[in-house]
C-alpha positions in Angstrom: -1.8 -36.7 14.6 -1.9 -36.9 10.8 -1.6 -33.1 10.6 1.5 -33.1 13.1 3.1 -35.9 10.9 2.4 -33.9 7.5 4.0 -30.7 9.2 7.2 -32.5 10.3 7.6 -34.3 6.7 7.2 -30.7 4.9 9.1 -28.4 7.1 12.6 -30.3 6.1 11.6 -30.0 2.5 10.9 -26.2 2.6 14.1 -25.8 4.5 15.8 -27.6 1.8 14.2 -25.9 -0.9 15.0 -22.6 0.6 18.4 -23.4 0.7 18.7 -24.6 -2.8 17.2 -21.2 -3.9 19.3 -19.1 -1.7 22.5 -21.2 -2.9 21.7 -20.9 -6.7 20.0 -17.4 -7.0 21.7 -14.8 -8.9 22.8 -11.8 -7.0 20.8 -8.5 -7.3 23.6 -6.9 -9.1 23.4 -9.5 -12.0 19.8 -8.3 -13.0 19.8 -4.9 -11.7 23.4 -3.5 -11.8 24.4 -0.3 -9.8 23.5 2.9 -11.3 26.3 5.7 -10.6 24.0 8.5 -10.8 21.2 7.3 -8.6 19.6 10.3 -7.2 19.2 10.7 -3.4 15.6 11.5 -2.4 14.1 13.1 0.4 11.1 11.2 2.4 8.0 11.0 0.3 9.8 12.0 -3.0 9.3 10.2 -6.3 11.3 9.6 -9.5 9.6 9.5 -13.1 11.1 7.4 -15.8 10.4 8.7 -19.5 9.3 6.0 -21.8 7.4 5.9 -25.0 7.0 2.4 -26.0 7.3 -1.1 -24.9 7.5 -4.1 -27.0 7.9 -8.1 -26.8 10.8 -7.7 -29.8 12.9 -4.9 -28.5 14.0 -3.1 -25.6 12.2 -0.1 -24.3 14.2 3.2 -25.0 14.1 4.2 -21.3 17.3 3.7 -19.1 15.2 1.9 -16.6 12.6 -0.8 -17.8 9.2 -0.6 -16.5 8.9 -1.5 -12.7 12.9 -1.5 -12.2 12.9 1.4 -9.7 11.5 -0.6 -7.2 14.8 -2.7 -7.1 16.8 0.4 -6.4 14.2 1.4 -3.6 13.1 4.5 -5.6 9.3 5.3 -5.5 8.3 5.7 -9.3 5.5 7.7 -10.3 4.4 5.3 -12.8 3.7 2.7 -10.2 4.1 -1.1 -10.4 2.9 -3.5 -13.1 -0.7 -4.9 -12.4 -1.1 -2.7 -9.1 -2.5 0.1 -10.8 -5.9 1.5 -9.8 -8.2 2.7 -12.6 -8.4 6.2 -11.3 -4.5 6.7 -11.1 -4.3 5.4 -14.7 -6.7 8.2 -15.6 -5.0 11.0 -14.0 -1.7 10.1 -15.6 -3.5 9.9 -19.0 -4.3 13.8 -18.3 -0.7 14.4 -17.6 0.5 12.6 -20.5 -2.2 14.1 -22.9 -2.7 10.3 -24.3 -3.0 6.8 -23.0 -0.3 5.9 -20.5 -0.4 2.3 -21.3 1.5 1.0 -24.3 -0.7 -0.8 -26.8 1.1 -4.2 -26.2 0.5 -4.4 -22.6 -2.4 -2.4 -20.6 -0.9 -3.2 -17.1 2.0 -0.7 -17.4 1.9 3.1 -17.1 4.4 5.2 -18.8 5.4 8.9 -18.1 5.5 9.8 -22.0 6.0 13.5 -21.9 8.3 15.6 -19.6 5.4 17.9 -17.7 6.7 20.2 -14.9 3.4 19.7 -13.3 4.5 16.2 -11.9 6.1 18.3 -9.4 2.8 18.4 -7.5 3.0 14.5 -7.5 6.1 15.0 -5.5 8.5 13.8 -8.5 12.0 15.4 -7.9 14.0 13.5 -10.5 13.1 12.5 -14.0 15.0 10.2 -16.0 15.4 10.7 -19.6 17.3 8.7 -22.2 20.1 11.4 -21.8 20.1 11.5 -17.8 18.5 13.0 -15.0 16.6 16.0 -14.8 15.8 17.8 -11.4 12.4 19.4 -11.1 11.7 22.2 -8.6 9.4 21.2 -5.8 5.9 22.2 -6.0 5.0 24.8 -3.0 3.2 23.2 -0.3 -0.5 24.6 0.1 -3.8 24.0 1.8 -6.8 24.3 -0.4 -10.7 24.8 -0.3 -13.0 21.9 -1.1 -15.3 21.9 -3.7 -18.3 19.4 -4.0 -19.5 18.5 -7.4 -22.5 16.4 -8.4 -20.6 13.5 -9.6 -17.4 11.8 -10.2 -17.8 12.7 -13.9 -18.3 16.1 -13.5 -14.8 16.0 -11.2 -12.9 14.6 -14.5 -14.5 17.0 -16.7 -12.9 20.0 -14.7 -9.7 18.2 -14.3 -9.4 18.0 -18.1 -9.2 21.9 -17.8 -6.7 21.7 -15.2 -5.3 18.7 -13.2 -4.2 20.6 -10.2 -7.1 23.4 -9.6 -7.0 25.6 -6.8 -9.7 24.2 -5.0 -9.7 20.2 -4.3 -12.6 18.6 -6.3 -14.8 15.9 -4.7 -18.1 14.4 -4.9 -20.5 12.0 -3.0 -22.2 12.1 0.3 -19.3 11.4 2.4 -17.7 14.5 1.1 -20.8 16.6 1.6 -20.7 15.6 5.3 -17.1 16.3 5.7 -17.6 19.6 4.4 -20.4 20.3 6.8 -18.3 19.3 9.8 -15.2 20.7 8.9 -16.0 23.7 6.4 -15.0 24.2 2.8 -11.8 26.0 4.0 -9.5 28.6 1.8 -6.4 28.8 -0.2 -3.3 28.8 2.0 -0.2 29.3 0.1 3.4 28.4 1.2 2.7 26.4 4.4 5.2 24.4 6.6 5.1 20.7 5.7 7.4 18.2 6.7 7.3 14.3 5.7 8.3 12.4 8.9 7.6 9.0 7.7 6.8 7.3 4.3 6.1 3.5 4.1 3.7 1.5 2.1 1.2 1.0 4.8 2.1 4.0 7.0 2.6 7.8 6.3 3.2 10.6 8.7 3.8 14.4 8.2 3.5 17.5 10.1 1.7 20.5 8.8 1.4 24.0 9.9 -1.8 25.8 9.1 -1.3 29.5 9.8 -4.9 30.5 9.0 -7.7 30.9 11.5 -9.9 28.5 10.0 -9.6 24.7 8.7 -8.2 24.0 5.2 -7.8 20.8 3.1 -4.5 19.1 2.3 -4.3 17.2 -0.9 -1.9 14.3 -0.6 -1.0 13.1 -3.9 -0.7 9.5 -2.9 -3.4 7.1 -4.5 -6.7 6.8 -2.8 -7.8 3.3 -2.0 -10.4 1.7 0.3 -8.7 0.7 3.3 -6.8 3.9 4.1 -7.7 5.7 7.2 -6.2 8.9 8.8 -5.9 10.8 12.1 -5.0 14.5 12.7 -3.5 15.0 15.9 -4.5 11.5 17.3 -8.3 11.8 16.2 -10.0 10.1 13.4 -10.3 12.5 10.4 -12.1 11.9 6.9 -10.1 10.8 4.1 -11.7 11.9 0.9 -11.1 10.8 -2.9 -9.8 14.1 -4.1 -9.1 15.4 -7.6 -10.1 12.1 -9.0 -7.6 9.8 -7.5 -5.9 11.3 -4.6 -6.2 11.8 -0.6 -7.7 15.0 1.0 -7.6 15.5 4.6 -9.0 18.5 6.9 -6.2 20.4 8.7 -7.3 22.4 11.9 -5.5 25.9 12.3 -2.1 25.6 14.0 0.1 22.6 14.1 -1.3 19.2 13.0 0.4 15.9 12.9 -1.1 13.7 10.1 -1.2 10.0 10.1 -2.3 7.5 7.5 -2.6 3.7 7.7 -3.5 1.2 5.4 -5.5 -1.9 6.8 -8.2 -3.2 4.2 -11.5 -4.9 5.6 -10.6 -7.8 3.2 -7.4 -8.3 5.1 -9.1 -8.3 8.5 -11.8 -10.7 7.1 -9.4 -13.2 5.8 -7.3 -13.2 9.0 -10.4 -13.6 10.9 -11.5 -16.5 8.7 -7.7 -18.1 8.7 -7.8 -18.1 12.5 -11.3 -19.8 12.8 -10.2 -22.4 10.3 -7.1 -23.1 12.5 -9.2 -23.4 15.7 -11.6 -25.7 13.8 -9.0 -27.8 12.4 -7.4 -28.3 16.2 -10.6 -29.3 17.6 -11.3 -31.7 14.7 -7.8 -33.2 15.0 -8.4 -33.7 18.7 -11.8 -35.2 18.3 -10.3 -37.7 15.6 -7.8 -39.1 18.2 -8.7 -42.7 19.1 -9.7 -43.2 22.6 -6.9 -44.8 24.8 -7.9 -46.8 27.8 -6.0 -47.1 31.0 -3.8 -50.1 31.2 -2.2 -51.0 34.7 1.5 -51.7 34.4 1.1 -54.8 36.6 -1.4 -56.4 34.3 1.2 -56.0 31.5 4.1 -57.4 33.5 1.9 -60.5 34.1 0.5 -61.0 30.7 -2.5 -59.5 31.2 -4.0 -61.7 33.9 -4.9 -58.7 35.9 -7.3 -56.1 35.1 -7.0 -52.5 35.7 -8.9 -51.3 38.9 -11.2 -48.3 38.4 -9.5 -45.1 39.5 -9.9 -44.5 43.3 -11.0 -48.0 44.0 -8.0 -49.0 46.0 -8.1 -46.0 48.0 -9.1 -46.5 51.7 -12.3 -45.1 52.7 
C-alpha cells in the first residue's frame, strides 16, 4: 500500500516537472544553429573536425566545438566526451603524431592534422576552419590475419604503419580463430555495402571473390559486449589493429551483423527484475490481515458474529 501511494504521489510531480522543462526549454536551433553546408553522408560514413586546442578562457578555433557533431546527427571520428576507450585514443594519437587530447581536458579527442589515412576510418568530410574538405573513400578490401605475441607488439608494428596489409591481433582467442577460419589472404577492391548502422546494431553485405576465407577489418571501436554473425551463424569478433573489429568472411556473398549487448546490462536487468519481484512479495506480506465481517452483524451493531464459511449450508 505504501509503495502504491508513493507512486501515486510522484507521478503527478514527474508529469508537472516534465511540462515545466518542455515549456521553458530553449529550441535546439538556439544552441546549435543550422549549418548551411552540412554534408550529406552515406550509411556508416563519418566526419572529422580539425581542432588544435581547447581552453576554459577562449573558444576553440574549430567551426564545431567538441561533441557538437552529435547534435547534427553526424558520426564524428573524434568520438564523444568521456566515452572514449583507451585503445581508440592510442590509435588516434598515432594518426595525429601527438597526444589527441588537449592538456586542459583529457576527456576530449581532437583530430589535429589533416591525414588522408583517415579515409580508412570511413571519414568522408573533414571540417577545417576554412570549410569542408572531401576525402576519397578508401578501397574496400579483405586482409590476412597475423597473430603477434602480445598487445605491445601489435602497437609497435602499428607505429610503422597504422593500416598495414595484414590485420594484427594477439591472444589465445585470436589463435583459435585463425586455426578455425585460416589466416586468409589480401583481396583488393571487394564489393561492400553498408545496409544498417546504429549505435547498437550494424549490418553490411560483403562479397568475397576469393576461394578462401579472409578477414574484414571494420574500423569501429572494439569493445566487450559486441557479438557478430555471418550469414546468421555466430562468428568470432576480434580486436584487430589495436582497437577495431576483425571478422572472418567466407568465399562468396556474406551478410555480416553485429549487435551490442554487454554482460553488465544483462546482469543489471536481471537484478532489477529480481528486486521488483522481492519488493512485490514484501509489500504483499506486509499487508495487515483483514478478517471477514458479516454485513448483518454490522447492521445490528455487531450483536451477531460472522459464521464460518460453509456452516450455513445444508448437508
